[in-house]
VEXGUTOR-791268 format. One record per atom (N, C-alpha, C): x, y, z. Coordinates in steps of 0.001 Angstrom, whole numbers, plus 500000, padded with zeros to 6 digits. Example, Ala and Ser with C-alpha at 12.3 -4.5 7.8 and 13.67 -1.06 7.14 Angstrom:
BEGIN
513190494310507800 512300495500507800 513200496700507800 512850497750507080 513670498940507140 512900500030507870 
END
This chain:
BEGIN
134486419819115076 134709418935113876 133542418236113365 133565418212111996 132468417481111396 133217416503110444 132413415186110585 133331414094109852 132947414342108310 133743414183107308 133775414089105752 132866412913105465 131761413155104566 130948412229104236 131146412180102752 131780410860102317 132379410550100948 132139409274100415 132426408823099407 132096407562098750 133288406665099193 132932405143099097 134072404327099803 135182404502099304 135233404709097791 136421404776097030 137363405799097564 136780407136097743 137553408159098227 137984408073099620 137161407440100289 137552407239101883 138670406407101984 138734405211101429 139921404304101708 141218404893100915 141079405951100243 142562406564099845 143459407056100961 142786407140102260 143767407418103342 144643406254103541 144359404989103215 145271403779103357 146500403804102330 147660403719102783 148815403776102159 149642402217102180 150564401972101352 151099400750101129 151810400479102676 151778399486103154 152588398915104473 151578399419105680 150343400210105589 149671400896106773 149275399541107689 149117399871108847 148178398722109847 146720399404109661 146062398365109347 144608398795109254 143816397805110227 143057398603110981 142139397846111872 140842397547111366 140376396317111262 138825395967110514 138120395611111493 136734396266111798 136061395716112695 135171394568112277 134503393987113188 133718392761112817 133940391535113618 133036390655113798 133172389380114454 132759388637113660 133568387834113071 133180387286111634 132549388300110982 131495387956110359 130758388906109333 129943390060109897 129660389848111367 128949390878112244 129613391937112412 129051393071111663 129845394405111900 131062394649110898 131328393702110092 132442393725108942 131952394824108073 132911395866107786 132457396886106728 132936396390105518 132140395431104731 132385394908103746 132398395981102471 131748396872102389 131920397946101428 133107398582101378 133624398992102609 135027399663102630 136121398509102402 135992397317102730 136969396258102267 137034396388100616 135845396111100089 135581395971098662 136462397088097916 136424398365098631 136790399554097902 138287399664098153 138901398939099223 140209398941099499 140966398005098483 140097396767098296 140698396074097003 140666396789095812 139759397463095496 139948398045094019 140884399388094290 141043399883095364 142110400937095463 143571400765095447 143917399153095710 145236398575095438 146313398727096442 145940399459097598 147022399476098710 147552397782099157 148864397914099112 149381396362099486 150631396626100588 150716395302100991 151780395010102181 151177395442103345 149680395355103598 149156395809104713 149091394736105880 149217395397107075 148871394568108195 147615394723108741 147012393767108792 145367394034109177 145196393146110688 144441394108111443 144305393677112725 142719393391112790 142260392326113267 140871391756113104 140532390744114216 139229390609114535 139114389508115359 139442388061114626 139041388130113303 139059386947112505 140044386995111263 140391385996110707 141333386112109430 140367385867108100 139141386119108210 138443386038107115 137347384943107027 136206385102106199 135177384082106265 134813384004104616 134883382588104250 134241382347103061 135267383094101921 134651383697100816 135448384442099905 135183385764099738 134319386504100821 134017387986100646 134819388742101867 134642389940101828 135130390838102813 136590390797103027 137025390397104402 138415390365104632 138977389154103831 138356387998103684 138911386975102904 139357387308101343 138646388114100937 138685388622099536 140153389501099451 140051390343100685 141383391324100627 142567390460100506 142539389303101651 143879388369101692 143926387826100172 142753387038099640 143117386612098325 143626387361097333 143371388669097311 143807389661096521 145307389770096570 145937389344097631 147430389415097824 147977390596098366 147022391458099085 147059392816099604 147823392777101086 147556391733101792 147991391588103186 149394390776103344 150273391610104080 151488390726104483 151375389921105652 150598390655106750 150385389971108081 149182390260108625 148491389324109321 147426389273110038 147599389376111538 147045390219112363 147074390164113774 145612389784114053 145280388792114781 143888388223115224 143909387215116253 142332386852116575 142397385785117825 142151384533117243 141227384556116149 140750383370115469 140900383100113920 142263382722113688 142568382705112117 141999381419111491 141575380474112249 140941379062111593 139497379186111915 138807378815111006 137306378444111395 136913377510109959 135714376920110077 135302375922108780 135600376610107671 135127377988107662 135414378786106204 136367379616105983 137513379526106733 138748380452106621 139775379738105613 139244379161104671 140368378564103619 141087379538102909 140847380673102682 141601381775102164 142998381733102955 142764382159104322 143781382429105175 144620381055105259 144112380009105467 144605378659105761 145587378547104611 145169378540103386 146017378338102220 147363379156102209 146993380339102374 148015381263102385 149133381146103349 148532380880104427 149624380634105783 150412379348105581 149634378436105080 150448377018104901 151406377034103727 151130377943102767 152287378385101758 153161379323101916 153195379865103290 154214380808103714 154004382277102850 152919382610102500 152738383721102000 152055384791102788 151857384551104260 151151385551105001 151639385242106444 151996386376107381 152343386131108494 151418386387109603 151346385687110739 150437385464111746 150856385969112839 150002386797113671 150333387201115191 149129386923115824 149194385607116575 147981385301117246 147830386022118854 146798386455118857 146528387577120117 145069386974120762 145105386632122134 143978386223122620 142963387440122595 141688386991122539 140512388189122270 140678389201123166 140722388938124354 140586389843125565 141751390968125532 142967390394125216 144218391133124867 144127392038123549 143592391542122569 143488392181121405 142693393426121526 141449393178122251 140439394411122549 141385395411123445 141970394980124446 142630395845125458 143720396305125006 144734395840123776 145740396539123326 145275397588122613 144105397605121748 143673398698121033 143028399688122065 142400399276123101 141980400212123938 143063401182124608 144111400455124896 145112400873125599 145745402076124681 145737401838123269 146299402706122297 145511403942122404 144366404044122317 143327404863122375 143338405866123735 143501404999124627 143638405872125871 144977406380126489 145931406181125588 147088406750125917 147928405767126991 147634404338127032 148466403610127932 149720403081127357 150860403246128001 151925402668127281 152120401278127227 151603400499128040 151473398977128185 150690398695129461 150488397385129468 149706396958130551 150103395214130824 149794394845132090 150106393384132526 148851392704132515 149163391518131702 147754390724131653 148080389305131987 147049388445132592 147488386965132952 147330386296131724 146579386735130929 146237385830129736 147435385371128833 147590384187128537 148821383580127909 149976383161128726 149934383466129900 150998383038130780 151153381475130830 152349381029130685 152568379687130572 152387379002129218 152038379639128237 151918379256126887 152705379806125969 153096379308124544 153848379818123667 153300381457123521 152308381916123719 151940383296123391 152735384214124426 153181383694125375 154052384629126335 155649384387126104 155889383665125065 157422383305125275 157955384615124466 159075385226125325 159907386390124894 159288387620125431 158250387624126292 157649388830126797 158008388927128175 158006390363128599 158394390412130160 157508390072130941 157703389542132224 156642389206133056 156902389648134393 155818389557135350 156120389884136612 154945389211137399 155354388953138636 154280388397139571 153878389598140459 152533389446140544 151616390615141080 150825390012142104 151116390296143288 149794389837144345 149856388035144157 151086387676143837 151304386204143644 150706385429142518 150372386496141538 149880385866140311 150915386431139168 151251385620138188 152121386078137025 151203386679135938 151979387771135587 151451388373134302 152419388572133343 151918388815132011 153124389329131050 152587390639130507 153583391454130067 153521392591129653 152984392830128060 151899393567127751 151303393882126483 151306395139126174 151823395278124778 151842396757124370 150589397135123474 150251398283123234 149039398759122666 149370398514121212 148181398093120445 147853397882118977 147739399333118443 148320400099117508 147665401454117074 147518401182115565 146717401755114743 146259401479113620 146629402974113020 146802402867111562 146960403888110620 145800404223110093 144783403235109885 143514403519109573 142675402424110114 141316402881110706 140447401811110913 139280401894110238 138760400635109885 137544400222108947 136530399649109794 135521400597110143 134541400082110998 133282399945110504 132008399443111113 130725399628110493 129922399816111842 128901400997111558 128090401263112281 126624401584111779 125586401628112778 124211401384112272 123801402937111801 123944403813112779 123487405166112285 124720406251112673 124758407268111912 125671408215112231 124841409501112117 125389410785112929 124766411947112371 125975412690111764 125727413778111036 126655414302110137 127951414889110685 128205414962112293 129295415279112658 130268414187113038 129690412711112942 130401411541113187 130013410955114344 128986411085115170 128655410520116218 128051409039115896 128355407886116423 128193406755115952 127111405947116903 126116405273116410 125258404296117113 125488402989116455 125710401709117217 125986400510116617 124496399504116800 124414398491115996 123458397731116175 123625396593116690 123235396237118032 123405394888118739 124964394421118608 125182393035118032 126533392484118333 127399393137117065 126874393663116200 127882394342115239 128819395629115716 128280396041116938 129202396873117641 130616396282118048 130601395127118572 132109394333118766 133539395235118740 134144395295117981 135359395886118154 135464397479117617 134443397889117037 134205399178116395 134671400418117433 134322400386118451 134450401453119489 135810401409119698 136511400410120225 138078400642120440 138877400818119446 138555400322118127 139229400498116943 139119402060116573 138028402604116873 137862404141116402 138881404988117233 139073404582118429 140051405373119302 141298404987118985 141858403863118438 143212403623118204 143818403961116921 142982404376115733 143637404618114750 143777406281114335 144666406401113440 145026407860113221 143766408483112476 143189407567111334 142127407943110539 141102406789110830 139905407428111418 138812406192111433 137540406379110363 137330405680109561 136266405572108291 135131404675108737 133933405121108868 132756404283109308 131904404160108200 131430403091107961 130400402740107142 129341402568107732 128161403280107349 127088403496108132 125846403163107216 124515402860107927 123298402237107135 122584403865107073 122626404673107691 121959406016107743 122678407166108199 122474408503107882 123214409542108319 121920410325108632 121958410747109787 120898411692110362 121719413223110801 120562414322110902 121046415444111173 121694415632112553 122429416579113011 122949416615114520 121809416825115406 121797416349116628 120605416300117418 119445415469117492 119463414331116246 118434413463116207 119028412179116987 120186411968117255 120666410851117944 120347411301119380 119950410217120328 119885410333121799 121409410464122102 121724411374122769 123251411359123388 123648410237124177 122595409599124899 122949408676125765 123316407144125044 122856407384123746 123002406035122957 124280406270122146 124741407223122111 126115407371121274 127158406595121895 127810405478121104 128797404635121671 129897405325121391 130587405896119918 131534406515119351 131413407915119305 132116408731120071 132011410219119807 132418410718118422 132110411636118010 132375412188116701 133961412577116524 134619413018117729 135883413263117750 136908412229117066 136306411122117345 137135409738116850 136711409403115465 135912410169114553 135597409571113605 136077410647112228 136607410115111291 137050411157110341 136214411127109015 135790410005108603 135090409950107466 133851409090107445 132891409413106877 131668408607106955 131452408148105509 130763406852105263 130510406299104240 129108405829104045 128242406209103292 126800405597103072 126704404857101783 126750403446101838 126881402574100550 125732402798099886 
END
């Protein structure tokens, strides 16, 4: 199967109102800004966004929130010095938040891609994050049950792709991209360069083409 190479505007047309959209990036590192800008133009609304952060400054994910397109954010770090867009919306009661510890966030998406129905984690035990969750003592330690996070669409950023959709990332921009690609029904990758099949070192490929549906070269 070969990934489709298309414009950002055409690629994000896969997103429907009310969808759960996984957005890569650790802050701005690895954030697919061109795809997010295209999603703002496209106009899908009522979205649930799953990302590490809740936006930085006024660009990228923060701009999507400011446009009023997001109903709920699932993330690990909703508040930083430059997260004033999310902060304002949350204080005004205009957006929902599900706070998930970073390791659990990554593992819940990895579980979705791996076909794992649920898993037990010690993270969050004894805190409000564990309230209402099933718990179990295993080998003398308490764990809480966590369920997979699946996306309708994943928007990720990679460094280089070949035309079939194999992806190579650049340093820390890799972050959540690999697990998000496996956890979504449709994965869209913004890349800096597209090469011919066979030009990428197979040992360097992080995300195999089977997980990538659409490629965008801004």
